[in-house]
N, C-alpha and C positions, 0 to 999 in steps of 0.2 A: 416407649420409654425414647424420648426426644431425640432427634437426631441433627446433630452443627451441618449445616451446608457452606462448606469454601468456597472461594474464588479457585477452580482449578486451571493446569497450567496447558492452556488450549493451541500451544504451537511449541516448537523446541525452545525460541529467541523470549518469549513470552513472560515477563517479571511484575506487569499488572494490567489489569482493567480494567472497564469502564462500563456502568450496567446503562445501555441506550433505556432500557424499559423494563418494565415488572410486567409482564403474563398476569399474573396474579396478585391478588392481594391477601393481606392478612385475616385468616378466618375462612379462607376458600379451601376445600377440600381438593388433596393432591394426589396423583397415583402414579405409578413406574411410566416414565413416559412423556410425562407432561413438558412441556416448556413454562420453564418458571421465568425465564428471563432473556433480553437479549444482551450479548455482551462483546464489546468494542476492544479486540486485540491488538497488536501489533501489527499485524498485517490484513483482520477480516473484522466483518460481525458476524458472530457464530451465536447461536440458541444452545443456553443452557438445559441441558436436559435433568430431568426431578430421577432419583432414585428409590426415594421412599412414601410409602404409603402412610397418608395422615391428612394433618390441617397444617396450612401454614402459619405456625403462629408466631412468628417474628420476623420484620424484617430490617437487616442495621444499615444497610446503603441504598444513597437518594441517589435516583435517577441521575445523569451525569457527572457523579462519583468515582472516581478510581480507586480500588488497593488493592494491596499486592496481592500476589499467587498464596492460595492458602489463607486468606484472611476470611474471617465468617462473614456471610454476607446473608446468610437466615436462618431461623430453625424451624423442621418439621414435626411433630408427634400428634400426641392425641388432644383431642379439642379439650380444653381447661386445665392440662399437664402446665403444674410447675417450671419455669425454666431459669429462673432466677437465678439458681445455682450455676447453671450453663453460661450464662452473661456473665457474669462473675468470672468464671476459671477463664473464659474467653478472655476477658479486657484485662486479664493479671500479664497475659503473654503480650509481650512487646516486639516490636519488627528489630532487627539490627540493621543500623545505620550503616551503608558503603562510605560516603563523603558528605559531609556539609556541603547543601545549596545554597546560591546565592541568595540574599532576603528577601523573601516573598516567595520563594519554591519550597517543595514539599522533598524532604529524602526519601531517597530510590532505597529500599531495602533489597536484600540480598533474596534472590529468589528459594536458598535455602535455609536463611532465616525464618524463625516463628513470627507469624505476622500479626499484630493486633487484632483484634473483632471488628472495632469501628474504623470507618475512613478517615483517611490523613488529609484534611483541608490544605490544599492546595494556596487558598487564599486565606484570612485568619481574620484581617482588621482592617479598617478602615483610616487610620491613623495616615496614609499618604496621600488622602482624598480620594483614592480608587474606591471604585462602586466594586463590591464582592458579590459574586452572584456566580452560579453554577452553569457551564455550556450550554445545558438543555433552557435554564432559564435565561438566558441572555438571546437566546432564537428563539423563545416563546415571543419575549418582550420586543424586539425585533419586528416579529410579524405582524405585531399585537398594536405596537407604534407607542409605545408605554416607555417612561422615561425611568431606568431602574434608581435614578439619585431619589423618587419619590418614594420608595417603596422602604419599607424594613423587615430586613431579613430575618426569617424564624429558624435556618440552620445553623449548623456549627459555629460560633464566633460570629453573628452575626449575618452569616451567609445567604443570599436569596437565592429561595430553590422553588423549583417547580410549584408547589402549593402558594408560597408568594405570588406567582404571578395568578395563577387559576384563581387566586382569590382579591386581589386588589380590586377596588373601585377609585377610580379618580374621583376628588373634591371637588366642589364647585367651584369654579375659577380655574380650575391646574389648568396648566399648557405646559407645554413640551419650552425649554429653554431656550434662548438663539443670542449668537453672538458672545457663546463662552468656548472654551481650548474644553476637547474632550478627549476619550481616545477608547477604544475595546483593546482588552487580553485576553485572549481564550487559550485555555489548557493546550499545552502539545499533545496529538491522539497518540498513542500507542502505536499506530503503524509508521507517525511521521518521524518517531524517536529511532526506533530502527530503522527507518532509510537513512535517517542521520548519522546514526552509528556507523552502516554499513557504508556508507558512502565516503564518509572521513577517512575510516578504517584502508579502506581501496586508494581514494586520492593520495595519502601521506604514507602510503605502507608499500602501494607496488609503483615501480618508476614507469610514468607515462612516456608514450611517445606517439607521434598522430601523422597518421598519412593520408593524404587528400588525392580523389582521385577525379577525374570528368568523364562519364561514359554517356556516349551519345544511345537516345531513348527512342528514336523514332518506330523501329521497329518493334520496340517492345510495347509501344504504346498502338499501334494497329496489331499485333496479337494478341495480345488483352480485347480490344475491340471485338476480333474474332471470336476470341474464344467463351464471350459472352453473350455471342449469339446461340449457344448453343449449349452453353451449362445450366446445370439446374438453379447453383449458385454464383452469383455475379461475386467472380473474381479482380480485386482490387489489385495496384499499383505493389503496393507492399504485400501482400499474399507471391506473388511475382519474384520478389526482390528475396523472400524469406524462402524458393523452393530454389532459386538460382544461388544463395549464399550456402544454403545446406549441400548443392553438389560439390560446390567449390570447397567449402568444408573437406567432403571426403576427398580431395586431390591433395590439399595441405592439410593433414593431420595435423599438424605440428600449431595449426591457429584452433584446433579445437582441444585444446590441451588445460591444466590447472599447474599451477604453483604451489608446492604443498611444503617448503621450508628445504627439509631436503632432499626429494625428490620433484619430478615433475611425472604429472598424469598424463598420457596420451589417451583421449578417449576415442573407442572405436564404435561407438553409438554418436549420433548426432541429435543432438535436445536444444533448440534455437527457442531463446526466452524472447519473449515481444512486448517491450516497453511500454505501457498505459497508463494515460496520468488520469487520477480520479482525484475528488479534493483533497483528501487528505496526505496526497502525495506521487509516487509512479509504484505502481504493481508491475512483477514482471511474468505473468500466466508461461509456460513453457510447452513448444509445440513437440512432441516427442517422437523421435527415428522420422523428422523433416524431411529426411534424403527419400524416404521409402515411400513417400504419399502424394498424392495426388493434387492438385491445384485446389480441386472441388473439395479436397478433405482439410486442406490447410484452411481453404477460404471460411468451411464451416466453423472449424475448430476456434479460428478468429474472432470471428463472431461471436461464438458462443463466450468465448471467454470475456471478450468486451460486455456484452449482456451482466454477465457475471461482476466484472470489476465493479459495472454501477451502482448495482444492487447491495455491493460487498457479500456476494457469496459465494466468492473463490475459495474453496477448499487448500489445505494444505499440500495436497497431492500435485493439487495444480500449478506452483509457481515452485516445485522440488526438481532439480536434477539437472539444470541449464549447463551446457558446454559453450555455448556463444548467445550471445544477444543483438538486438537488433535495435535500435529507438529513430525512429521517423518521427521528423517535425514537418515535412512535406506539405501535407494537407495545410499546413496551418503557413506557408508562404516563405520559409527558412528555407534560406539558398543553400546556409554551408552552416556547421556547427560542429563541437567536437562534446563526448560524453564522454562522464566517467565509467570507469570497466566495473561491470557486475559480478562481484568475488561470487565462485570460482573461479569463473572463467577467467581468460587469459588476453579476450582482445572484446571488443564491443565495435560494431559500424556503427555510426550516424548516418541519415539518409535525410538529405533534401530534398527539395520539392525538384517538380522538370517543368524546365523554364523554355521556351522556347527564343532562341538568339539564331546570330547569325554565324556561322560556320565558314570556315578557309580551308581549304582543302586543294594543294596542287597550283596554287595563286586562283583559285576561283571561290567567289563566293555563293553558298546556297543557305537559307533559312533550314532549322534546325532545331531539333528539342534536346536538351542537356540537364543532367541530374548528377550533383557532387555529390558523393561517398566520403568519408570520413572513418580510417579504422583507428582506435584505440586500442594501444600493445603494451601488453606487462613487457618491459622490456628484460626480465630475468629469465622470460621462457621465448620471446618471440624478439627475432632480428629484423630488420628494415628490410634486406633482401627477403625473408620468408613472407613477410605483411606484403609485401608490393608485389609479388609473384599469386598471393592470393588474391589480390585485387582483381591483377590482369586477368587470371579467371575468370573471377564476376563480372569484369568486364567484357570480356570476352561471351560468358554466357546470356547479356540482357540485349549485347547492340547485336548479337543472332539469337533469339528465344529459341529457334527451333531446337537446340540443343539441349534447351533445358527440359523439353519432351522426349525427347529419347535416351 
């Protein structure tokens, strides 16, 4: 008997998923353990595993399209089996709308509602003059230099999809239009939707205040150079900062805490989130028990997370459990900035670049290297004095880096 494959809930905050690519096509024989498709969730691109033996009889979602959790995306059964009844039954189930969106956007269903079997088109008409195309089709058209306005879409409501790009043959004399206004619009990825929601909640719920301190980094720079002469894995300045922050958190547990509404949680373990930029936004994998790890171990773990982030291979266990977060933009030449607190943390440390400058001590000038850090604090949990003492300890550790190693 044929079985319906539905969009699974691949993370605790996922409400819909995007089919990035189908690894199987209608008519293929599939077995348990086969990877049917790659699915973009709100946090990563993950593999959709098959659990049914049989033939792939139906694919209901085109590549690049988004559907709610629990929506019908495929049917697996015996070759030649009649699935009309299943399709009709699925089509009669409609998702419950949470709220009305602005014109041109889709309605986001509740994750607990019964979803429809067919994808909801986020753009469904050309009445406003815009070209309607799936994100995958737009990417393919850009790579091939194809003007989307020259293509007749065959998707829902005339939307241009992958097959239209693949089948497009330019007519004789066709050329790219010039001298006219144009723009592209892309659907917001699941990851960026979640990032936007979490950061908005943090910024407008937690009363932020900011503490900035300048740290002399000559000895830290020299220490890093000495360490890398012997280390199996090259230690970055960011690795050194992660370790120093973890040790400082051990001495100032109030900074390593969370606001829970009617109580404050003081974490005894130290899990440092490390902000990493990807095309869709910001991911924060977590170095767990960072205070107990060596610099080499921290370096290996951060490099592994960076590779996974670029390839969208991070798993939920990689980004869960942070008690404190570090965001470092120093490698981009940014001298100073403020960061939004990453829930459920009470603080986040924004790290700028190490800059050569002239220092004045005891009335004498000398060349030096300084770095500015800014601690964003949730005032419901951390007071100014508490945050300042944490920064003083961090400054002490980085200005005398031998203390990090003992």
